[in-house]
C-alpha positions in Angstrom: 0.0 0.0 0.0 1.4 3.4 -0.9 1.6 6.2 1.7 1.0 9.1 -0.9 -1.8 10.2 -3.2 -1.0 9.8 -6.9 -1.9 12.7 -9.1 -4.0 11.7 -12.0 -3.6 13.7 -15.2 -6.5 14.5 -17.6 -5.6 11.5 -19.7 -6.2 9.2 -16.7 -2.5 8.2 -16.1 -0.5 8.7 -13.0 1.5 11.8 -13.1 5.0 11.9 -11.5 4.8 14.1 -8.3 7.7 16.7 -8.4 9.2 17.6 -5.1 11.5 20.3 -3.8 13.6 19.4 -0.6 14.6 22.6 1.2 17.0 21.6 4.0 20.2 23.2 5.1 22.0 19.9 6.0 23.3 18.2 2.9 23.2 14.7 4.6 19.5 15.1 5.4 18.8 16.4 1.8 20.6 13.4 0.2 18.9 10.8 2.5 15.5 12.3 1.9 16.1 12.3 -1.9 17.2 8.7 -1.7 14.2 7.6 0.1 11.8 9.5 -2.0 13.3 8.6 -5.4 13.2 4.9 -4.6 9.4 5.3 -5.6 9.3 5.8 -9.5 6.4 8.2 -9.1 8.3 10.7 -7.1 10.9 13.0 -8.7 13.1 15.5 -6.7 13.4 18.5 -8.9 15.4 20.9 -6.4 17.3 20.9 -3.3 17.9 24.4 -2.0 19.7 24.8 1.3 18.4 28.1 2.4 15.1 30.1 2.4 16.1 32.4 -0.3 17.1 29.7 -2.6 14.0 27.7 -1.8 11.6 30.5 -2.7 13.5 31.2 -6.0 13.1 27.5 -7.0 9.6 27.3 -5.8 8.5 30.2 -7.8 10.3 29.0 -11.0 9.6 25.2 -10.8 6.1 25.2 -9.1 6.5 21.7 -7.8 3.6 19.6 -6.5 5.2 19.3 -3.0 7.7 21.3 -1.0 9.4 19.5 1.9 10.8 22.4 4.2 13.1 22.4 7.2 11.1 24.5 9.8 14.5 26.2 11.0 16.0 26.8 7.7 17.9 30.1 7.5 16.9 33.2 5.7 13.9 32.9 5.9 12.7 29.9 8.0 10.2 27.2 6.8 7.0 29.1 8.4 7.9 32.3 6.4 8.4 30.3 3.2 5.1 28.6 3.7 3.4 32.1 4.1 5.2 33.2 0.7 4.2 30.1 -1.0 0.5 30.8 -0.3 0.9 34.0 -2.6 3.6 32.8 -5.1 2.8 29.0 -5.7 -0.6 28.3 -4.0 -0.9 24.8 -5.6 2.4 23.6 -4.2 1.7 21.5 -0.9 3.9 22.4 1.9 5.2 19.5 4.3 7.4 20.6 7.2 10.3 18.5 8.6 11.1 19.3 12.1 13.0 18.0 15.1 11.4 20.7 17.2 9.0 19.9 20.1 7.7 23.4 20.5 4.0 23.4 20.0 4.3 27.2 19.0 6.2 26.1 15.9 3.6 23.6 15.0 0.7 26.1 15.4 2.4 28.8 13.5 3.3 26.5 10.5 -0.4 25.3 10.3 -1.7 28.7 10.6 0.7 29.8 7.9 -0.8 27.2 5.7 1.4 24.2 5.9 -0.4 20.9 4.7 1.4 18.7 7.3 4.5 18.1 9.3 6.8 15.3 9.9 8.5 15.2 13.2 11.9 13.6 13.2 14.0 12.5 16.2 17.3 14.5 16.5 19.2 12.0 14.4 19.5 11.3 10.7 16.8 9.8 8.7 17.3 6.0 8.3 18.7 5.3 11.8 15.4 4.0 12.9 11.6 4.6 12.6 11.8 8.0 14.4 9.0 9.8 12.4 5.6 10.9 13.5 3.6 13.1 11.5 0.3 15.0 11.1 -1.6 16.3 8.0 -4.7 18.2 7.2 -7.0 17.7 4.3 -6.9 20.3 1.6 
């Protein structure tokens, strides 16, 4: 069973889901890309390391999904989500965070994020340390 929703195009075939991974840590970006691209229906189209680079890529590429680090520098993930509502409203925002602060969670959902994935304070792949929440939109 798949844990993502396929995007069906007008011809009725499954469309590859385009993804931007905005994460300041290269190891985390690489591991996230490796996991995502193990599924042939998912394609990482950009990997910015800061908020300015992320917004530039999001505006130009208009991916289906943006996976954002909540504490990314210049600006952070919450501010990027706010800007995405204006510049690329069809892109779904998923936040990655190791933060336990509920204020961040509330702020990112109020900003318009479609969900978040909480990771433990170690790199992806060490064990099953992910918990997440989404909202329907």
